[in-house]
N, CA and C atoms as an extended XYZ file, in Angstrom:
441
Properties=species:S:1:pos:R:3:atomname:S:1:resname:S:1:resid:I:1 pbc="F F F"
N       144.657       65.165       91.971 N   MET     1
C       144.323       64.235       93.302 CA  MET     1
C       143.052       63.537       93.525 C   MET     1
N       143.469       62.196       93.355 N   SER     2
C       142.587       61.021       93.198 CA  SER     2
C       142.699       60.230       94.458 C   SER     2
N       141.343       59.899       94.996 N   GLY     3
C       141.657       59.097       96.208 CA  GLY     3
C       140.133       58.528       96.184 C   GLY     3
N       139.875       57.504       97.373 N   LYS     4
C       138.695       57.031       97.917 CA  LYS     4
C       137.957       58.351       98.373 C   LYS     4
N       136.558       58.497       98.117 N   SER     5
C       135.623       59.477       98.845 CA  SER     5
C       135.337       58.974      100.026 C   SER     5
N       135.386       59.711      101.158 N   PRO     6
C       134.961       59.564      102.408 CA  PRO     6
C       133.269       59.309      102.378 C   PRO     6
N       132.901       59.527      101.543 N   VAL     7
C       131.190       59.257      101.386 CA  VAL     7
C       130.433       58.219      101.637 C   VAL     7
N       129.864       57.576      102.734 N   THR     8
C       129.226       56.378      102.857 CA  THR     8
C       127.807       56.684      103.226 C   THR     8
N       127.084       55.967      102.617 N   VAL     9
C       125.718       55.945      102.663 CA  VAL     9
C       124.789       54.792      103.268 C   VAL     9
N       124.040       55.273      104.199 N   THR    10
C       123.682       54.436      105.137 CA  THR    10
C       122.340       53.813      104.429 C   THR    10
N       121.705       52.563      104.630 N   MET    11
C       120.615       51.981      104.137 CA  MET    11
C       119.327       53.295      103.824 C   MET    11
N       118.811       53.723      104.784 N   GLU    12
C       118.032       54.906      105.025 CA  GLU    12
C       118.407       55.844      104.270 C   GLU    12
N       119.448       56.167      103.844 N   GLN    13
C       120.353       57.518      103.392 CA  GLN    13
C       119.921       56.916      101.357 C   GLN    13
N       120.194       55.704      101.497 N   ARG    14
C       120.367       55.519       99.985 CA  ARG    14
C       118.878       55.102       99.666 C   ARG    14
N       117.844       55.258      100.360 N   ALA    15
C       116.162       54.969      100.008 CA  ALA    15
C       116.033       56.286       99.757 C   ALA    15
N       116.564       57.361      100.582 N   ALA    16
C       116.284       58.868      100.391 CA  ALA    16
C       116.470       59.256       99.022 C   ALA    16
N       118.199       59.002       98.959 N   LEU    17
C       118.631       59.275       97.407 CA  LEU    17
C       118.106       58.940       96.436 C   LEU    17
N       117.526       57.549       96.421 N   ASP    18
C       116.944       56.518       95.152 CA  ASP    18
C       115.634       57.786       94.856 C   ASP    18
N       114.954       57.955       96.087 N   ALA    19
C       113.597       58.818       95.872 CA  ALA    19
C       114.149       60.459       95.470 C   ALA    19
N       114.789       61.083       95.494 N   LEU    20
C       115.661       62.104       95.030 CA  LEU    20
C       115.741       61.798       93.666 C   LEU    20
N       116.417       60.919       93.479 N   SER    21
C       117.083       60.750       92.249 CA  SER    21
C       116.147       61.012       91.154 C   SER    21
N       114.496       61.027       91.545 N   ALA    22
C       113.620       61.117       90.516 CA  ALA    22
C       112.906       61.748       90.559 C   ALA    22
N       113.524       62.921       91.231 N   SER    23
C       112.879       64.305       91.371 CA  SER    23
C       112.955       65.087       89.986 C   SER    23
N       111.568       65.487       89.923 N   HIS    24
C       111.505       66.587       88.522 CA  HIS    24
C       112.620       67.629       88.519 C   HIS    24
N       113.023       68.045       89.640 N   GLU    25
C       114.073       69.182       89.795 CA  GLU    25
C       115.180       68.678       89.207 C   GLU    25
N       115.888       68.811       88.100 N   ARG    26
C       116.805       68.210       88.062 CA  ARG    26
C       118.258       68.214       88.544 C   ARG    26
N       118.669       69.480       89.269 N   GLY    27
C       119.432       69.695       90.171 CA  GLY    27
C       119.612       69.143       91.386 C   GLY    27
N       118.001       68.774       91.770 N   GLU    28
C       118.330       67.656       93.052 CA  GLU    28
C       118.537       66.199       92.554 C   GLU    28
N       117.901       65.716       91.145 N   ALA    29
C       118.474       64.760       90.744 CA  ALA    29
C       119.579       64.009       90.935 C   ALA    29
N       120.182       65.308       90.334 N   ASP    30
C       121.599       65.146       89.666 CA  ASP    30
C       122.526       64.858       90.947 C   ASP    30
N       122.077       65.836       91.874 N   ARG    31
C       122.626       65.670       93.109 CA  ARG    31
C       122.728       64.010       93.964 C   ARG    31
N       121.663       63.960       93.967 N   ALA    32
C       121.458       62.814       94.494 CA  ALA    32
C       122.136       61.455       93.835 C   ALA    32
N       122.048       61.766       92.450 N   ARG    33
C       122.765       60.744       91.579 CA  ARG    33
C       124.287       60.474       92.041 C   ARG    33
N       124.540       61.608       91.803 N   ALA    34
C       126.067       61.684       92.251 CA  ALA    34
C       126.686       61.140       93.493 C   ALA    34
N       125.928       61.442       94.336 N   ILE    35
C       125.954       60.538       95.752 CA  ILE    35
C       126.281       59.200       95.763 C   ILE    35
N       125.317       58.746       94.996 N   LEU    36
C       124.725       57.380       94.633 CA  LEU    36
C       126.130       56.669       94.047 C   LEU    36
N       126.431       57.395       92.924 N   LEU    37
C       127.725       57.107       92.201 CA  LEU    37
C       128.692       56.741       93.193 C   LEU    37
N       128.995       58.289       93.834 N   THR    38
C       130.471       57.698       94.858 CA  THR    38
C       130.022       56.556       95.530 C   THR    38
N       129.056       56.410       96.381 N   ALA    39
C       128.874       55.123       96.793 CA  ALA    39
C       129.097       53.888       96.122 C   ALA    39
N       128.997       53.946       94.762 N   ALA    40
C       129.296       52.988       94.131 CA  ALA    40
C       130.800       52.654       93.801 C   ALA    40
N       131.553       53.893       93.927 N   GLY    41
C       132.971       53.989       93.619 CA  GLY    41
C       133.628       54.660       92.376 C   GLY    41
N       132.568       55.515       91.908 N   TRP    42
C       132.953       56.511       91.059 CA  TRP    42
C       133.882       57.576       90.948 C   TRP    42
N       134.923       58.251       90.583 N   THR    43
C       135.750       59.296       91.065 CA  THR    43
C       134.769       60.525       90.478 C   THR    43
N       135.537       61.760       91.373 N   SER    44
C       134.923       63.188       91.012 CA  SER    44
C       134.920       63.201       89.550 C   SER    44
N       136.150       62.927       88.757 N   ALA    45
C       136.295       63.071       87.512 CA  ALA    45
C       135.296       62.519       86.506 C   ALA    45
N       135.062       61.151       87.069 N   GLU    46
C       133.860       60.590       86.295 CA  GLU    46
C       132.646       60.948       86.405 C   GLU    46
N       132.180       61.272       87.295 N   ILE    47
C       130.883       61.800       87.860 CA  ILE    47
C       130.709       63.076       87.010 C   ILE    47
N       131.607       64.141       87.546 N   ALA    48
C       131.680       65.273       86.491 CA  ALA    48
C       131.651       65.203       85.156 C   ALA    48
N       132.512       64.047       84.373 N   GLU    49
C       131.942       63.955       83.084 CA  GLU    49
C       130.582       63.628       82.759 C   GLU    49
N       130.094       62.777       83.544 N   ALA    50
C       128.610       62.333       83.383 CA  ALA    50
C       127.697       63.175       83.301 C   ALA    50
N       127.832       64.241       84.281 N   PHE    51
C       126.627       65.091       84.278 CA  PHE    51
C       127.205       66.413       83.697 C   PHE    51
N       128.278       66.617       83.199 N   GLY    52
C       128.625       68.031       82.326 CA  GLY    52
C       128.820       68.825       83.572 C   GLY    52
N       129.762       68.811       84.482 N   VAL    53
C       130.040       69.745       85.408 CA  VAL    53
C       131.413       69.683       85.961 C   VAL    53
N       131.964       70.628       87.008 N   ARG    54
C       133.221       70.641       87.226 CA  ARG    54
C       133.574       69.411       88.177 C   ARG    54
N       134.439       68.946       88.457 N   GLU    55
C       135.111       68.074       89.745 CA  GLU    55
C       134.634       69.038       90.848 C   GLU    55
N       134.941       70.308       90.821 N   ASP    56
C       134.881       70.924       91.959 CA  ASP    56
C       133.081       71.037       92.822 C   ASP    56
N       132.762       70.846       91.537 N   THR    57
C       131.006       70.925       91.707 CA  THR    57
C       130.637       69.754       92.360 C   THR    57
N       131.506       68.667       91.971 N   VAL    58
C       131.051       67.013       92.751 CA  VAL    58
C       131.535       67.274       94.085 C   VAL    58
N       132.555       67.420       93.857 N   ARG    59
C       133.167       67.752       95.565 CA  ARG    59
C       132.277       68.394       96.612 C   ARG    59
N       132.100       69.706       96.096 N   PHE    60
C       130.827       70.572       96.911 CA  PHE    60
C       129.504       69.483       97.125 C   PHE    60
N       128.980       69.006       96.219 N   TRP    61
C       127.888       68.256       96.185 CA  TRP    61
C       127.931       67.069       97.679 C   TRP    61
N       129.282       66.449       97.613 N   ARG    62
C       129.875       65.679       98.769 CA  ARG    62
C       129.652       66.188       99.778 C   ARG    62
N       130.454       67.210      100.048 N   SER    63
C       130.422       67.989      100.942 CA  SER    63
C       129.248       68.429      101.538 C   SER    63
N       128.450       68.923      101.120 N   THR    64
C       127.058       69.224      101.473 CA  THR    64
C       126.283       67.902      101.952 C   THR    64
N       126.488       66.982      101.410 N   PHE    65
C       125.729       65.920      101.789 CA  PHE    65
C       126.545       65.165      103.288 C   PHE    65
N       127.610       65.455      103.337 N   LEU    66
C       128.339       64.926      104.424 CA  LEU    66
C       128.006       65.564      105.519 C   LEU    66
N       127.573       67.005      105.529 N   SER    67
C       127.580       68.208      106.362 CA  SER    67
C       126.097       68.261      106.961 C   SER    67
N       125.079       67.614      105.462 N   THR    68
C       123.621       68.034      105.969 CA  THR    68
C       122.637       66.917      105.630 C   THR    68
N       123.223       66.014      104.915 N   GLY    69
C       122.665       64.755      104.622 CA  GLY    69
C       121.799       65.096      103.328 C   GLY    69
N       120.931       64.161      103.113 N   VAL    70
C       119.973       64.057      102.103 CA  VAL    70
C       119.156       65.707      101.846 C   VAL    70
N       119.033       66.282      102.805 N   ASP    71
C       118.333       67.462      103.137 CA  ASP    71
C       119.061       68.390      102.453 C   ASP    71
N       120.131       68.253      102.356 N   GLY    72
C       121.005       69.508      102.085 CA  GLY    72
C       121.263       69.331      100.491 C   GLY    72
N       120.815       68.345       99.558 N   LEU    73
C       120.874       68.134       98.111 CA  LEU    73
C       119.481       68.606       97.912 C   LEU    73
N       118.629       69.038       98.405 N   ARG    74
C       117.404       69.306       97.883 CA  ARG    74
C       117.378       70.931       97.478 C   ARG    74
N       116.346       71.371       96.404 N   ARG    75
C       116.341       72.517       96.100 CA  ARG    75
C       116.165       73.429       97.183 C   ARG    75
N       116.907       74.604       97.244 N   GLN    76
C       116.768       75.983       98.227 CA  GLN    76
C       116.124       76.826       97.641 C   GLN    76
N       114.902       77.241       98.204 N   VAL    77
C       114.321       78.244       97.576 CA  VAL    77
C       114.674       79.720       98.184 C   VAL    77
N       115.164       80.557       97.705 N   SER    78
C       115.658       81.874       98.486 CA  SER    78
C       114.352       82.523       98.939 C   SER    78
N       114.567       83.054      100.217 N   SER    79
C       113.315       83.919      100.865 CA  SER    79
C       112.781       85.108       99.779 C   SER    79
N       114.268       85.983       99.356 N   GLY    80
C       113.816       87.423       98.616 CA  GLY    80
C       112.983       88.111       99.383 C   GLY    80
N       112.826       89.169       98.336 N   PRO    81
C       111.938       90.547       99.299 CA  PRO    81
C       110.528       90.030       99.311 C   PRO    81
N       109.503       90.650       99.953 N   GLU    82
C       108.450       90.562       99.865 CA  GLU    82
C       107.690       90.961       98.634 C   GLU    82
N       106.627       90.227       97.980 N   PRO    83
C       106.011       90.538       96.824 CA  PRO    83
C       105.166       91.843       96.804 C   PRO    83
N       105.444       92.761       97.436 N   VAL    84
C       104.871       94.150       97.391 CA  VAL    84
C       103.653       94.286       96.461 C   VAL    84
N       104.250       94.933       95.435 N   LYS    85
C       103.626       94.752       94.138 CA  LYS    85
C       102.634       93.918       93.803 C   LYS    85
N       102.998       92.712       93.923 N   ALA    86
C       102.461       91.496       93.278 CA  ALA    86
C       101.148       91.262       94.182 C   ALA    86
N       101.373       91.379       95.710 N   ASP    87
C       100.172       91.453       96.407 CA  ASP    87
C        99.159       92.656       96.378 C   ASP    87
N        99.748       94.164       95.925 N   ALA    88
C        98.887       95.008       95.623 CA  ALA    88
C        98.463       94.633       94.710 C   ALA    88
N        98.826       94.089       93.530 N   ALA    89
C        97.928       94.086       92.249 CA  ALA    89
C        96.820       93.015       92.499 C   ALA    89
N        97.259       91.798       93.113 N   LEU    90
C        95.958       90.915       93.489 CA  LEU    90
C        94.977       91.148       94.246 C   LEU    90
N        95.242       92.139       95.343 N   ARG    91
C        94.037       92.823       96.014 CA  ARG    91
C        93.204       93.412       95.145 C   ARG    91
N        93.981       94.378       94.469 N   VAL    92
C        93.064       95.111       93.960 CA  VAL    92
C        92.302       94.484       92.568 C   VAL    92
N        92.946       93.403       91.992 N   ALA    93
C        92.424       92.521       90.821 CA  ALA    93
C        91.201       91.948       91.400 C   ALA    93
N        91.483       91.127       92.505 N   ASP    94
C        90.225       90.181       93.421 CA  ASP    94
C        88.956       91.248       93.384 C   ASP    94
N        89.681       92.798       93.629 N   ASP    95
C        88.036       93.274       94.080 CA  ASP    95
C        87.522       93.485       92.884 C   ASP    95
N        88.268       94.006       92.040 N   VAL    96
C        87.363       94.538       90.682 CA  VAL    96
C        87.095       93.207       89.909 C   VAL    96
N        87.742       92.518       89.671 N   LEU    97
C        87.630       90.976       88.895 CA  LEU    97
C        86.071       90.483       89.615 C   LEU    97
N        86.044       90.449       90.742 N   SER    98
C        84.881       89.859       91.659 CA  SER    98
C        83.650       90.128       91.110 C   SER    98
N        83.037       91.139       90.916 N   LEU    99
C        81.977       91.563       90.159 CA  LEU    99
C        81.470       90.804       89.055 C   LEU    99
N        80.129       90.741       88.850 N   PRO   100
C        79.462       89.749       87.559 CA  PRO   100
C        79.741       90.250       86.262 C   PRO   100
N        80.051       89.598       85.620 N   VAL   101
C        80.915       89.953       84.388 CA  VAL   101
C        80.169       90.942       83.887 C   VAL   101
N        78.381       91.014       84.147 N   THR   102
C        77.860       91.883       83.505 CA  THR   102
C        77.687       93.496       83.996 C   THR   102
N        78.145       93.336       85.326 N   ASP   103
C        78.263       94.434       85.957 CA  ASP   103
C        79.557       95.274       86.334 C   ASP   103
N        80.779       94.933       85.692 N   ARG   104
C        81.726       95.194       85.612 CA  ARG   104
C        82.526       95.879       84.161 C   ARG   104
N        83.628       96.620       84.886 N   THR   105
C        84.298       97.269       83.347 CA  THR   105
C        85.168       96.133       82.674 C   THR   105
N        85.288       96.498       81.709 N   ASN   106
C        86.107       95.972       80.525 CA  ASN   106
C        87.574       95.882       81.123 C   ASN   106
N        88.080       95.097       82.022 N   TRP   107
C        89.298       95.268       82.471 CA  TRP   107
C        90.766       94.977       81.529 C   TRP   107
N        91.420       95.793       81.288 N   THR   108
C        92.353       95.539       80.458 CA  THR   108
C        93.705       95.552       80.964 C   THR   108
N        94.889       95.209       80.660 N   LEU   109
C        96.005       95.247       81.718 CA  LEU   109
C        96.691       96.806       82.197 C   LEU   109
N        96.202       97.527       80.691 N   PRO   110
C        96.577       99.232       81.109 CA  PRO   110
C        95.579       99.776       82.333 C   PRO   110
N        94.343       99.166       82.285 N   ARG   111
C        93.189       99.894       83.286 CA  ARG   111
C        93.936       99.355       84.181 C   ARG   111
N        94.109       98.240       84.674 N   LEU   112
C        94.466       97.517       85.862 CA  LEU   112
C        95.456       98.221       86.490 C   LEU   112
N        96.822       98.272       85.733 N   VAL   113
C        97.525       99.040       85.952 CA  VAL   113
C        97.529      100.536       86.768 C   VAL   113
N        96.738      101.009       86.039 N   GLU   114
C        96.219      102.535       86.663 CA  GLU   114
C        95.529      102.200       87.894 C   GLU   114
N        94.525      101.269       87.890 N   GLU   115
C        93.675      101.273       89.022 CA  GLU   115
C        94.420      100.813       90.166 C   GLU   115
N        95.211       99.776       90.036 N   ILE   116
C        96.460       99.481       91.003 CA  ILE   116
C        97.253      100.644       91.625 C   ILE   116
N        97.674      101.621       90.629 N   GLU   117
C        98.475      102.559       91.290 CA  GLU   117
C        97.628      103.657       91.981 C   GLU   117
N        96.303      103.693       91.589 N   ARG   118
C        95.153      104.642       92.252 CA  ARG   118
C        94.883      104.300       93.548 C   ARG   118
N        94.750      102.674       93.638 N   ARG   119
C        94.460      102.373       94.976 CA  ARG   119
C        95.458      102.279       95.788 C   ARG   119
N        96.557      101.646       95.571 N   GLU   120
C        97.245      100.991       96.325 CA  GLU   120
C        98.700      101.954       96.243 C   GLU   120
N        98.973      102.838       95.444 N   GLY   121
C       100.194      103.614       95.318 CA  GLY   121
C       101.239      103.106       95.037 C   GLY   121
N       101.042      101.905       94.345 N   VAL   122
C       102.550      101.075       93.813 CA  VAL   122
C       102.257      101.131       91.941 C   VAL   122
N       103.693      101.333       91.068 N   ARG   123
C       103.474      100.927       90.303 CA  ARG   123
C       103.622       99.472       89.292 C   ARG   123
N       103.054       98.907       88.849 N   ILE   124
C       103.380       97.372       88.280 CA  ILE   124
C       103.531       97.476       86.776 C   ILE   124
N       104.541       97.285       86.183 N   SER   125
C       104.337       97.086       84.523 CA  SER   125
C       103.431       96.003       84.163 C   SER   125
N       102.769       95.899       82.814 N   LYS   126
C       101.885       95.328       82.355 CA  LYS   126
C       102.629       94.275       82.093 C   LYS   126
N       103.474       93.655       82.040 N   SER   127
C       104.171       92.136       81.901 CA  SER   127
C       104.315       91.496       83.342 C   SER   127
N       104.454       92.546       83.964 N   ARG   128
C       104.663       92.116       85.789 CA  ARG   128
C       103.493       91.474       86.099 C   ARG   128
N       102.455       92.178       85.578 N   LEU   129
C       100.984       92.039       86.162 CA  LEU   129
C       100.229       91.110       85.400 C   LEU   129
N       100.544       90.892       84.261 N   SER   130
C       100.044       89.450       83.314 CA  SER   130
C       100.704       88.611       84.247 C   SER   130
N       101.924       88.538       84.373 N   THR   131
C       102.636       87.082       85.057 CA  THR   131
C       101.823       86.910       86.317 C   THR   131
N       101.711       88.186       87.258 N   VAL   132
C       101.311       87.815       88.443 CA  VAL   132
C        99.497       87.235       88.188 C   VAL   132
N        98.814       87.654       87.200 N   LEU   133
C        97.435       87.168       87.321 CA  LEU   133
C        97.739       85.759       86.810 C   LEU   133
N        98.432       85.642       86.065 N   ARG   134
C        98.208       84.079       85.274 CA  ARG   134
C        98.872       83.028       86.341 C   ARG   134
N        99.702       83.368       87.440 N   LYS   135
C       100.027       82.593       88.336 CA  LYS   135
C        98.955       82.360       89.338 C   LYS   135
N        98.245       83.501       89.669 N   LYS   136
C        97.180       83.273       90.757 CA  LYS   136
C        95.728       82.364       89.779 C   LYS   136
N        95.929       82.683       88.531 N   GLY   137
C        94.931       82.005       87.731 CA  GLY   137
C        93.759       83.248       87.342 C   GLY   137
N        94.063       84.337       87.417 N   ALA   138
C        93.044       85.159       87.013 CA  ALA   138
C        93.299       86.039       85.716 C   ALA   138
N        92.569       86.174       85.182 N   THR   139
C        92.844       87.003       83.762 CA  THR   139
C        92.262       88.652       83.538 C   THR   139
N        93.065       89.427       83.053 N   ALA   140
C        92.091       90.762       82.674 CA  ALA   140
C        91.601       90.568       81.252 C   ALA   140
N        90.965       91.161       80.689 N   SER   141
C        90.357       90.981       79.289 CA  SER   141
C        91.520       91.295       78.191 C   SER   141
N        91.510       90.126       77.201 N   ALA   142
C        92.330       90.185       76.470 CA  ALA   142
C        92.179       91.467       75.080 C   ALA   142
N        91.160       92.110       75.379 N   GLY   143
C        90.682       92.989       74.221 CA  GLY   143
C        91.745       94.196       74.335 C   GLY   143
N        91.538       94.862       73.246 N   PRO   144
C        92.544       96.025       72.911 CA  PRO   144
C        92.998       97.051       74.118 C   PRO   144
N        93.993       97.332       73.893 N   ALA   145
C        94.491       98.242       75.094 CA  ALA   145
C        94.428       99.354       74.899 C   ALA   145
N        93.036       99.936       74.938 N   THR   146
C        92.597      101.199       74.693 CA  THR   146
C        91.720      101.383       76.161 C   THR   146
N        91.886      103.000       76.374 N   ARG   147
C        91.490      103.448       77.701 CA  ARG   147
C        90.124      103.442       77.555 C   ARG   147
């Protein structure tokens, strides 16, 4: 089933799509470029081949654009559950790592895991704790995993 797409783009939308097509988020950029190519007369099959996606995906992007405009093409972050363990870990880590280095224990990941469980009542894995601390910009001592 081929035919002309009903997608039309206003000058304002074209400017927004041009800006979005330069996004560092590849998905956003691809969706914006697909709409621009649609406006230039490309078919779903041509766009799908150019982006390595299915024609249905291109049609979905067009449908999203038609119903929600350029904002609908932007990356959506799922809300997800609250980061209970991460928040608890950061509360404890902020407290124990805020002391001057000369006055504090050498905090290793295993020690922090135990302290978080003792204070907050939640168990977090060493690997997850490491990720949480890196994202926050804090680090535990990288010394041996002795207790």
